[in-house]
N, C-alpha and C positions, 0 to 999 in steps of 0.2 A: 948212871944218869940220875940227876936230881929232878925233883918235881915240886913246883910251887902251885898249890891249889889256892885260888883267889875266889872268895865267896863275894857275890854281888847280889843286888836286888833283882837283877835280870837272870841270874843262874850263875853257875861256877865257870871259871876259866882256868885252864891249866897251862903252865909254862914249864917246858923241860929244858934242862941245860946239861952239858957234858962237862963234868969236873976236870977233864983233861984238855978243854978248849978255852983259851983265854977270851976269845970273842964271845963264846957262848956264855961264860961266866959273867963278862961285862955286861951283856945284854940283860941277863936275869938280875944282876945286881942293881943295874939302873932302874928296872921295873920295881924291884923290892923297895929301893929308897923313895921312889916316886910315891908308892902306896903308903909307906910309913909317914911321908910328908902330908898325905891326905887324911891322916888319922887312923889307918889300918893298924891292927895289932898282928904280930907275927909269932908264930909258934913252931918250933922244930918238933916234929913227931918221931917218937922212938918207935922202931919196929921190932924191938926185942921184947918178946913175951907180950905183956899188955900194951895196948896203945896208950902212951902217955905223951904229953907235950911239955916243952919248956919255952918260956917266953924269951925271944931273942931281939936284939936291937941292931946287930950287925949281921950281914949276909954271910951264912956259912956255906962256902962253895962245895963242900964235901958232904953236905946233908942229903939224906935220901929223899926226905919229904918235908916241905914247909907248908903251913896252913896260914893264910892271911885273912883276917876277919875285919869286915868294915866297921866304922864307928857305929854305935848304937844311938838312936834318937829316942829320947824319952819325952814324956809329957806330964 
């Protein structure tokens, strides 16, 4: 199972997908693309040893965990 953690101003939302289900992957990929279009940044989280992330632009269907961070507003 893959998990996409979406950080928002109202709290976090989690979306799960099954890497063996085309429908599940398509739904998660569409949400991923939608959020990137809204300015979110996506990171693939490594679960080996230390928690580390790498920036991603394409949906990785076999990732265990993705973290999506909203655009920051500065002043």
